[in-house]
N, C-alpha and C positions, 0 to 999 in steps of 0.2 A: 415662363414656368407654372403652374399650377399651383394653388394651397393645396396640401393635402387634409380631406373631409375630416374631421372631427370623427372620433369613433366612440361608437353609444356603446353604454353595456346591453351585453345580452338579454333576450327574456330568459324565463326559468324555463321554456318548453325548450331554447335554443339549448342551454347550456342542458338539460334534462337527453335530447337529443344524442350532442355528441358524447355525452358521457357512457349511452347504451351503445353507442358505433364504437366506443374505445376499446381497443383489444384487451388491455390490463387495468388496473387502477389508475385514477387521475386524479392530481390536487392542483392549488390552485395556479401553480405555477404551468399547467397543459393546458388550462384553459383561456389564461392569457396569451398564449404563446397563438393558441387557434383562434381565434376573434380579436387579435391582433390589439390588446389592452396595455394600454401604458400605466406607472408608475401611480397617477393621479387615479386610478380604478381599483386601486388594489381593497380599502379597505371597503367598497361598496362591496367588491368581487367576494373578499370575505363571508361581509355579513348574507349574502344572497346564497353561498355554498353552506353556510352552516345553518340554513333558513330549510335549504331543502332536505337536508340531512335529518333534520329537526323534525320535518314532518315528512317523512318516510319517501320522499317523493325519488332519490338516490338514498344510497347504503352505505355505509360506512363503510372504508375499508384500510383500517388503520389509523395513524395518527396523521388526521387531517387530509384524509387521501379520499376517495371514495368510488364506488362501482355501481354500476343499475343497480337496482332494487328488486330481489329475486333472484338474483344473475350471481353464478358460482365466477371468482376469477380463471385465470389461465393454471393458476399454480394456489393452494390452498392446506388447511391441517387436516387430516383425514382418521378418524378411529375406525380402528379394524371392527368389526363385527362379528366374523363369522367368515364362512368357509363357505361356494357353492359345492354342488354335488362330484366336482372333478377335486375338490380340496386346494382350489384356487382363493386366497383371500377376497374380500369385499369387505366395505365400509361404507361409512357417508360422510358427509363434509361434520365438525365441528360446529361450525356457526353455520346457521341458514335461517335466512328472512324472509324467503320467498312462500309461493300459496303451496298448501298443500305437502305431503310429507317429501322430507330431503330428501335430493337424490340419492342413489346406489351407485357407490363407484367401484368397479369390477378392479381390482388392482393386478397389473402385468406381474406373473412369478418374477421373485428375486431372481439375480444372477447364481449361475451352478455352483454351489461351494458356500453360499448365503445364508443363515439361517430364514425357514419362513415365518412371510408376517403371520404371528398370532393375535386373538381378540385380548382387546385391552389397549394393544399398540398403537402411537399416536402416528404418522410420519407427514412430511410436507410432501406433497405431489402433484404432479404435472398434469393437469386435465386434456380430455382432448374426448366430446361429446360424441356418443355413440346410439344417441336415440333418445324419445320423452323419458326423460327423468332418468337417464343414465350415463353414466361415464367409464372411461377408461382411464385408471391411474395409475404412473411410473412413477417410483419413489424417486422422491430428489435428496430427503436425509431421513434419517430414523430417528424420530424426537425422544422419543423412551430409552432411562438410560440402559434398563434389559434385553435382551434377545428377541424378547415376545415371550409368552408365556399361554399355555391353555388351562382353563379353567374346567375341571368336570367332575364326573363321577367314574370311577374306577369299576371296570369289572374285567376279573380276571380271566386267563386262554389256556388255552393248550402251549402256547407258545406265546409269551408273555402277556399280556390284554390291550385293553382298549379303553379309550375316555371317551365317553359322550358328553358333549360341551352343555354347557347350564346356560351360555345364551341360547334365547330361541331362533335367532335367526341364521344360526351356523347349520348348516348342513351335512357335514361330514362329519365323521367321528376320527378319532388319532392312534394309531396302534403306539402298546407300549412292548419295545423289544426285550425281551428275553434280558433279566439282567440290571432292567431299569425301572422296577416297579417298585422302588421304595418302599419296601414294604407297607405297600398299599393293599388293604383288603376290599373284598367285595361291597361295594354301598358306600363307597365311602368318596367326601368329596376332595379333591386332589387336587395340586398346582401342578404343573409340567412344565417344561420349556422344549423347545422346536429342538429336535436334532439336524444334522446337514445331511441331504440327501441328493444323489447324482441322480433319482429317477425323477420324473415327470408327469408317472401316471401311481393311481392308488392312493391309498390312504397314508398320510404323512408321519413320520415316527417322531415322539414323544418322550423324553424324561420326568420320570415325575419328582420333582422335587419338595415336594411338602405335602403333605396330611390334611386337611381342615376338620374332619370326624365325620359322623355319619352324616345319611338322609336322614332328617326328622329331628336330628340333635336340635335341640334348645339352641346352641348357637348358631348353631349351620348356617341359616337365616342370614343373618347383617354379615357375616366374616364372608360369604361367598359373593353378598352386594359390595362389601368393602373392598373385597378382590377385583371383582369384576368392573369395579369405577375407577380404580387403581386412586385410593384415599387411604392416606398415610395413615397408621395406626398406633405405630409405634416411635417416641420421643428418641432423639439421639442423647445418648449419654450427658453430653454437652449439656444442651437446654436442661435437662432435668436438674441436674446441678446447680444451674444457674435459678431455678425457680425455687429449688432447697434451699438457698440461700438469700431468699428475701425474709425481711422483717416490717414490722409495724415501722408506719412514717409519725413522724410526729408533727405537733403544731403550729413549727418553728415555720413561717412564711408561708402559712396558710390564714384562710379566714376559719376560725371557730364556728362550728355550725352542729355542736353537739348537743348543746340545749336545744334542740329543734325537732320537735318532734315529726321527723320525715320517716317514713312508711316502705319497706316494699309491697306491692301486688303481684302475685304472678299462681302459676300455678300449683296442684297438687303436687305433681311429680317434677319439681323444679328443684335443680339442685345448687344454682349459683345466681345469683340475684346482684343485676348491675344497674338497677335503676331503682330510685327511691323518688316519693312523690310528699309535694307540703302544699296546703291553699290556706287562704286567709282571704274573709273581705277587706277589700283597700276601696274607703269611698263605697259611691255607685260602682264597683268594680272589685277584681281580686288580685292579688299579691301568690304568684305561684314559683315555687321552688320545685325543680328537677336537678336531680345529682343522678352523676354517672360515677362506676369504679373509676379510677385514676389506675388503669393499666399500665400507661405512659410511663409513670413514675418505674416500674418491675422490667417492662420489655425497650429497653434502649436500643434506637437504628445501628445497626450490624450488628447487634450480637447474636449467639447462636439462638435465644428465646425466639428475634425478631426473624429471622431466616426462616424458622420451623414456622411460625404462625403467617408469613407472607405466602409461602409454599401451601399451608392448607388452605388459607383464604378465609376459612369460617368453619364454624364448629357445624357436625353433623346429625340426625337427630332419630333414631331407630325406636322401635317399641319397645327393645330388652337392652339396650346400650345408646350412649354419647358418645361419641368419640367427637373430643374438646378439640379446638383450636391452639389451646395452651394447657399445661400440665396441671394435673390435680391440684398441686398446692399453691398454684395460682387462681387455677379455672374456680376452683371450690374451698381457694383459701383467702388468701391477702386478695384478693381483687373481688371478694364475694359480699356483698352489704350485708352480713348476717347481722340477728337481732344484736342489740345492747353491747355490739364491739366497736370500737375506734376503727373506722378505716378515710383512707385517701379517696378524694372525689374530686372531679370537675365539676361543675355547677351554671346552671344558667335561671339568675330568676326574672322573672318575668313581671309584665303588668298588664293587665286587660280590662276594659270596660265593660260594660253590664249586656255590651251587644256580643262579647267574645273576642273584639278585634285587640290588635294589640297595639301598645301605646308606649310599651319599652322594654329594654331587655338588658341585660350585663353578667359578662361571665367569670369566674373567677376559681381557685383554686382551694380546696378545703379538706379539711376535718370534720368528719359527718360521726354518726351515732342512730341507729337504723332504732328508732322506737319498738318496731313489731315487725314478724314474716308474716304478713297475712297471706289471703288466699282468695281468688276473685269470687270464691262459691260464700266466703267468710262476710267478704265486705259488701256484697251483693246481699245477701240475709239480713244482714245490720241495717244497709240502708232501706229497705223493707219493710222493716219491724220498727224502725225508727229510733236502734240502740246504736249507742257512742263508739262502743267499744273500749270508751274512754280515750279516743283518741279525735281527731278532727276531719271525719268521713264527712257528715252535712256540706263542708264546705268544699270537698273535693266535689260532692256531684252538685252542689252548686257550680263552682267553675266551668266544671263538665257540661252544663247546660248550655253557658252560655258560648261555648267554646263549638257545642254542638251544632248550635246559633248561627254562628259564621261559617264553620261547612256548610250547611243548608244554603245561605247567601253566598258562598264561592262558586259554590255550582259542582260537588266532586260525582266521581261516577261511584258508585256503590250495588257492585255486585251482589245477586243471593247465588252463595256457591257455597251450599253446606260440607262442610267436613268431619271427615268419620275417625273414632279413635281406635285404635286398634289395642287392646287389653291384652294382658297374657299374665297364664296361671303361674304357679313357681316350676312347675317342668317348662315353663316356655313356650306352651302352646296356645292356640288364641282361644282365649273365655267369651268374650264378650265382642262387637262390634255395634259402636253407638254414636249417631251424630254429637258432634262436640258443641256443648249449649254457646250461644250465643249472648251471652248477658251484657248490661249496661255498664259492669265493670271492668270486661274486657274492653267496650268503646273507650272507657273516661282513660284508662292508661295510652291507650290510641291517641286520643286526642293530646293531652300532653306530650307526649313521644314528638308527634308530628309538629306542634308548637316550637320544641324543643330544638330539632332538627331545622325548623326553618331559620331560627335566629343563628344558629351554628352558620349556615349558609353567608345567611346578612352580614353577620359580623365578621364572618372571613372575605367577604367584598371588601367590607368598610376597612380593613385593618389590609387589605391588598395582598391576600397570602392567598396561596395556592389552595385548591379545594378538589376533593375527591367529590365530584356530585352526584349523586339518585338522580339518574332521569328519565324519561319516560317521555317517545315522541308519539305525537298524535299517531292514529292510524294512517297507513299509505292511501295515496288516490285509488287504490285497486282496492284496496279491501272495506275501503270507504262504497267505494259503487256496488261491491258484492253484495254489503250490508244492504245498502237502497234497496238492490234487486229483491234482496231477501222478503225484508220487512215490505216493501210494493205486497208481496203476495197473501200477506196478513194484514195489506189494508192498514199500514201505518206508516205515516212519511216522516223521514229525515231529512233536515234542511239541506236546499243543495248546494253544491259547491266544495272542496277537498279541506275548508276550513271547518269544522265545526269546534263546537263547545263539549265538555262532560256532560253538564248541564241537558244536551242535547240528549243524550242517550240513557241520563239518567231518568229523564222526564220522559220515555219508551219503557223505560224498565217499569216504574212506577204505573203507569196506564195501564200494564198487562198484568203486573203483581196481584196472586192470588187466582189466578184463571188458568188456565188447563198448558195455555200457550207459554206461559210464565219461564219453566225449564227452558222450552226451545231458543224462547229469545235472550232469555241472559248467555246462555254457549256459544251461541251465534254471537253477540255483543263480545263476549270474552276471547272469544276467536277472532276476531277483529283487529284488536289490539297489539302492539307492538310490548316487544318483551323489556322490563325494566333493566339500566344495566348501571356501570357508573364510568364517570369521564370525566376528566378536567375541563373541557369543554360545554358550558353551562345549555342545553337548549330546553329547561323548565322541566315540571312533572306534571303529564297531560293529566293524567288517572287523577292527582289529587286537585288539580286545576293550581299550580301553583308554579311561580315563574323562577324560584331558585329554591333546592331542598338538599340535603345532605345528612346522609348517618351520622349522628354523633352519639345516642343513646345505648347500642351494646358493643364496646369495647371487646369483652370479654371472649365474644362471641362471633365477631365481623374486624376483618383488618382492615375495612374501609374507615368505620368508627374511630379506629386507634389511630391512621393519619390523619384525621381530621381533628382529634386529641393534639396531637405532635404538632398541626400547623396552628391551633388557638396559643398555644402553650409558647413557639416563637412570635406570635404575633402581639400579643400581648405580656410577653417577658416574664411567662410565671415559673421560671425555674429549667432545671434539669427534665431531657427527654422530650427536646423541643425538634421537629421537620429539620433535618438535613438538607443541605445544597442538594448535594446528588441526591437524595428522595424526592427533592422538588422535580429536579430536571426528568428523575423518571417517572413521574406519577402515571403518566401516559400507557407505558408499560403496565405497569400498576393496575390502574385500572383496569384494564383489558385482563391482566389475569385473574384478577380476583371477582369480575364477571364469568369467567370463566369456572372459577372453582363453585361459585354460588349455583351456576347451573348444573354443575356435574352432582351438587350435593343433592339440587331439587330430584333430580332424575334418579339417584342413587334410594331418597329415603321411597319414592313413590314405588324402586324397584323393591323395595325387602316389603313395602306393605301387600304389593302384588302378589308377593311368593307366601305371605304368611296368611293371605285370602285362600292362595291356592290351597295350600296344606289343610286349611280349615274346612276347604270343599270338596277334597279329595275322598271323602265318605259319602258324599249326596251326587254323584253320578249316577245321570236315571231322573232325579229329580226336576221337579217341574217348577219355574220359580218367573214372577212379573218381574220385566226388565224393561230400563228404557236406549234405546238408542242413542249413544252417545259418542259416534264417532260413522261417516258414511265415506267409503274409499269405491275404488273398483273394482276391487276383490272381495267385496261383502260388508257387512257393518259390525261393528263395536256395540257392545252391551254394557250397562250395570245393572245389576242386582239390586233391586230396591232393599233398603234395609243395609243388607250387608256392607254394597258398595263395590262387593266383587266384580271385576269388569274380565272381557274377555272377545274371541272372536266369533261372529256367527258367518262363515264361509260362504260363497255367493252360491255353492251347490248345494246350500242348504235349503232355498229361498224355491219358491213356487216357480216351475218350469217355464221360461221366458229368456225375451232379451230386456235385459235391464240397460237402460242409460243412465249414467252419471250425471250429474248437476252439479258441480260447484258452488253456484253460485245460492241454490236454495237446499244446498246440502241434504238431496234427496239422491234414491234409484227408483226409477219409474220402467213398468215393463209395458214393452211396445205395444203387444198384444194384449196383454188384460186391463192395459191401464194403470195397474196396481202398483203404488207407491208407499216404499218407506223412507221417510225423513228424520233429521235429528230429534233427538226426543220422543217420539212417537213412544208410546208402551206397546209389549210385545209380550207374550206368552212364550216362554225358552224353556229348552231341556236340557239341561249340564249333559254334554254328552263326552267331554274329557278334560280331565284336573291334573295336569303333569309337577307335583313336589318340586321334579329338579330345571324345570327351568321356570317356574310361576308363573306357567300359561293357562290359560282356560278357554274349553270350545266348547262353544252353545248350539244345536238345531232348534229350528224353529219347532216349534209346539203350535200354539194356535197365536191369533193377533188381535193385538184392538184397535182401531180407528185408524188401520189399514185404507187407505183411499182405494172403491171402488166405483168401477161403471157398472151400467146394467149390462143385463145377462145377452140380452141381442148387439150391443156395443163392442161388446169382451169376444162373440162370434164372429162379427166383421171384422175385427181387429185383427184375430185367427187368422180369419180367411185370406184378409189382405196381405199380413205378414209373410204366411209361408216359413217357409224355411231358410228366410234369408238371413243374410251377417248381421252384424248386430251395427255398425257403420260406427267411426272412430269415437265416440266413448259408449258405446256400449258393451255387453256383457253376458254370454249364455250363461244362463243358470239352471239347475234341476236334474233332473232324471238324465235327460241326454247329453248333459254336460260330464257327467260321470261316468253316462256309457263312453263317452270318446276318449 
């Protein structure tokens, strides 16, 4: 009898091929069974799967399970975004890491007698592919508490009225039967709930349940966005009662830091202050202290405050309001490091050498008193003028200079992506839109916080405590190849292979800095990146070039930081408010949840700014603007107006008559006959054709163009004679006058 041949560990490509062919999610057990691996392979296999997930070659699909990168599982969570012209619900997957826009899910009608799915609802749906980028979905389970809801603008009619949805992707209105108007008046934003109906044809009926305000009112924009994205606004009475019982902490069991001149440095409009900093020379290096509000003292595991904080996941910031993670009694009260008032804190003391390399750190629980509440502008002006404000400003900048040197030596990705600030007047209308200044004082605080976050992750690993890591996977192999192809067209070479370092990308950004290509390259490099996330499994942070990283510095506004504080309290035995065994066991679910709430908040904040900008542009219809192409799709271009940052669609029908081929790798549309090309970051002259304050959408038309690629007249003529009226091909789309005629 022959001996069994030993089984070797499969290659990365073999595992990727198996996961790609598998019908559902795959874990270590399925891989081991398929390749005949034994217990002796378990540790190596676990490391290999973790590496594949970290590099983006396969996609995480739940705790320790994977699916092929860019593929939807057979069942996934779908958010309903609107309805099609027949009134049937359509949606998109909540999580999508693939190339291009997330697929469209056409939902099968709900069973007779069951309320129709409405925008904002989330369902667990079974998916079936029905074409490129399209799926049919059947509801397995409705995940939202409410039976669905409709958000839109009410228009009265002879028999009841109608509701025009605020979601720009919703194609069908809703009808409001007589007696179901809820007192709504013309031009009001309303919330409504779908009504059961036996008919499968025509508009679906709905009942008005809440009036939110009139179109154009100051409060309406953020209220619409909050309801659109299901962001909780009202705290339960039990949570408010717990917050109002909060009292000051004492020094007992804490390190007394009240004589240390810690200062908070924030924006002028900041309302809560959760971090304070201090620096002083220490031999050839520096001693740094970062003190963070002790939220864990007030928000105990399992309490009403904790349940609500976890549900929200984070605070949300809009031009006219903040929707906090914690009630105001805490977020703007006992947890805010107000000047000259004693406050409990968790702190980290760090020592770095003259090159900014960390030599040591230690954590503690303290009682501090902020010496001053400073703004970024104050601190920068004091530094530039040589003033000290009676505070140790100079040591802060000296330490920052050392930390910045360490960052450069480490080789991080530093994208140049300008941000814009929307300023409202007293009536809530847009008064100005200006670029946010990028001062050294901003970077100073960032570097101090990054170092504190690194120390937190290292300390929890040293203590063998669970940790909610902030992870950022490297670009996937497919995204890297697309980026490499794009850069090659500019004569720029990216190092070969699927493993690159952030400094490779940063060198490219430095090379194009100050050139016409800089905005284009920054945009494309950004699009090549994966999204950062929270995870109890550490895969490092690619963008910051750090092997371990955890959010520690903002527990007032991020639940992830509160979890890290609790783990630190447990590991160092610092008293009450420690992480419980139940929390530790559920950390994977918590990380997945707060990743989703963070992305929800980011979408909502962008949505609010888009709506304010649409209102700001409403009286400028017909005006011409200089804009840059900020997105390229098969159905047209997205353009962003220079100065204001207002963005909208320039549809394919507005482009010169031609057959256009969409190239995803080069982010371009190229005409087959004229060889005219439109590409990302290209400068165009556009005319504002439509500004819809209800949906927050802008529509542009091409006025004139700058820098569009053209060939000679003879070449264009030859192209026209050769192309004739042939179809556009797989990636081609017909544009111009003839497409409008059809």
